[in-house]
BAMI-66983 format. One line per 10 residues: their letters; for each residue x, y, z of C-alpha. Coordinates in steps of 0.25 Angstrom, whole numbers, plus 5000, padded with zeros to 4 digits. Example, Ala and Ser with C-alpha at 12.3 -4.5 7.8 and 13.67 -1.06 7.14 Angstrom:
REM residues 2
AS> 5049/4982/5031 | 5055/4996/5029
This chain:
REM residues 201
MIYALLEFGT> 5000/5000/5000 | 5005/5014/4996 | 5000/5019/5009 | 5010/5010/5017 | 5021/5018/5012 | 5019/5030/5022 | 5015/5021/5032 | 5021/5026/5047 | 5035/5019/5049 | 5038/5016/5034
IWFWLATVIP> 5051/5022/5027 | 5041/5030/5019 | 5034/5036/5030 | 5047/5040/5036 | 5052/5046/5022 | 5038/5053/5020 | 5039/5059/5033 | 5054/5063/5036 | 5058/5068/5022 | 5045/5077/5021
FILLIACVEY> 5048/5082/5037 | 5062/5086/5033 | 5058/5093/5020 | 5048/5100/5029 | 5059/5105/5038 | 5066/5111/5028 | 5053/5118/5022 | 5051/5123/5037 | 5066/5129/5038 | 5065/5135/5026
EQSGKALALL> 5052/5140/5028 | 5045/5134/5014 | 5032/5133/5020 | 5025/5130/5006 | 5034/5118/5004 | 5031/5113/5019 | 5018/5113/5017 | 5018/5105/5003 | 5027/5095/5010 | 5017/5093/5021
VTVAALFVAF> 5005/5092/5012 | 5013/5082/5002 | 5017/5073/5014 | 5003/5073/5019 | 4998/5070/5006 | 5007/5057/5005 | 5004/5053/5019 | 4989/5053/5015 | 4990/5046/5002 | 5001/5035/5005
GDKNIIPYIK> 5001/5035/5019 | 4993/5028/5031 | 4977/5029/5026 | 4973/5028/5041 | 4978/5043/5043 | 4965/5049/5037 | 4956/5040/5045 | 4964/5044/5058 | 4963/5059/5055 | 4947/5057/5053
THPIQILEYV> 4945/5049/5067 | 4954/5057/5075 | 4952/5071/5072 | 4954/5076/5087 | 4967/5068/5087 | 4971/5076/5074 | 4967/5089/5080 | 4975/5087/5091 | 4988/5084/5083 | 4985/5097/5075
GGYVVAGVIW> 4983/5105/5087 | 4996/5100/5093 | 5004/5102/5079 | 4998/5117/5080 | 5002/5118/5094 | 5016/5114/5093 | 5018/5121/5079 | 5014/5134/5088 | 5024/5131/5099 | 5035/5128/5088
GFVKWYFFLL> 5032/5142/5083 | 5036/5149/5094 | 5049/5140/5096 | 5052/5142/5081 | 5050/5156/5082 | 5060/5157/5094 | 5070/5149/5086 | 5067/5159/5074 | 5070/5171/5083 | 5083/5165/5087
RARDKFVMFR> 5088/5165/5075 | 5084/5178/5070 | 5090/5184/5082 | 5103/5177/5081 | 5103/5182/5066 | 5100/5197/5072 | 5111/5196/5083 | 5121/5192/5072 | 5118/5202/5062 | 5118/5213/5074
SQWIASNGPI> 5131/5208/5078 | 5137/5209/5064 | 5131/5223/5062 | 5136/5228/5074 | 5150/5223/5072 | 5151/5229/5058 | 5142/5242/5062 | 5143/5245/5076 | 5133/5245/5086 | 5117/5247/5084
NDEPRPSNPG> 5114/5261/5088 | 5108/5273/5083 | 5119/5280/5078 | 5118/5286/5064 | 5127/5278/5054 | 5139/5286/5048 | 5136/5280/5035 | 5122/5283/5035 | 5118/5294/5048 | 5104/5293/5043
LSNRQVFARE> 5103/5279/5049 | 5107/5273/5063 | 5116/5260/5065 | 5103/5254/5071 | 5095/5257/5058 | 5105/5252/5050 | 5106/5239/5057 | 5091/5238/5057 | 5091/5240/5042 | 5103/5230/5039
AKIKDIVIPS> 5096/5219/5049 | 5084/5221/5040 | 5090/5219/5028 | 5096/5206/5033 | 5082/5202/5039 | 5088/5203/5053 | 5074/5207/5060 | 5068/5204/5072 | 5057/5193/5069 | 5044/5196/5070
ANRNKGRIIF> 5033/5184/5072 | 5023/5191/5063 | 5033/5192/5052 | 5036/5178/5054 | 5022/5172/5056 | 5022/5163/5043 | 5035/5158/5048 | 5030/5155/5061 | 5017/5148/5056 | 5026/5140/5047
WMSYWPASAL> 5034/5135/5059 | 5022/5131/5067 | 5016/5124/5055 | 5027/5116/5053 | 5033/5114/5066 | 5038/5100/5067 | 5048/5102/5055 | 5051/5117/5061 | 5053/5112/5074 | 5062/5100/5071
WTLINDPFTR> 5072/5108/5062 | 5072/5120/5072 | 5074/5112/5084 | 5086/5105/5077 | 5092/5115/5070 | 5091/5128/5079 | 5097/5123/5092 | 5109/5117/5085 | 5111/5129/5076 | 5111/5139/5087
LFKFIYNRIG> 5120/5129/5096 | 5131/5129/5085 | 5128/5145/5082 | 5132/5146/5098 | 5144/5137/5097 | 5150/5145/5084 | 5147/5159/5091 | 5156/5153/5103 | 5168/5146/5094 | 5166/5154/5080
SVFELISNSM> 5179/5162/5083 | 5186/5149/5084 | 5182/5147/5069 | 5186/5161/5066 | 5199/5159/5072 | 5202/5146/5064 | 5198/5154/5051 | 5207/5165/5054 | 5219/5156/5058 | 5217/5147/5045
FKDLRQDFEP> 5218/5160/5036 | 5226/5170/5043 | 5238/5169/5033 | 5227/5171/5021 | 5219/5182/5028 | 5228/5193/5022 | 5223/5190/5008 | 5208/5192/5012 | 5212/5206/5019 | 5211/5219/5011
K> 5225/5227/5011
């Protein structure tokens, strides 16, 4: 029977489940909502067409239980929306702090002093303008409404990848910030006899 191909526990069941889930993670990570929806519809159609034929009768005879599952999914999605938003804000804050540090190193402190090159603009105004050009802004929930709803809708894929990727990324960034100077010393040491060729005379 064809439906036995997608029977729970068979290799085809796991292939039809795991591969689309990995693709769904990629869609969520790159915020491809149309592709994510098309993928879900395709997988659902495959399981209805070739999977266990008892699924539809089960849905008809257990409507309350199905509603409980749906309600649980929605609640978990809302909770995950807050968690993911927190991770998103951490990334945005890191980006802002790095940009501000680099800007101060090149332009001096951010204050209301007029710019020598343009007396009509203060240091703070120039900083704000350059930050906006580079999309360094304080995130607004209203401007990210679609993104937050997307995270909540596809929370299993979003949660799995975020909880695996973000903590490890932050851990190694933390480690690099502590030992990055050692890498710089190695680079300087290896190129010290060639550095003069790169320096203007």
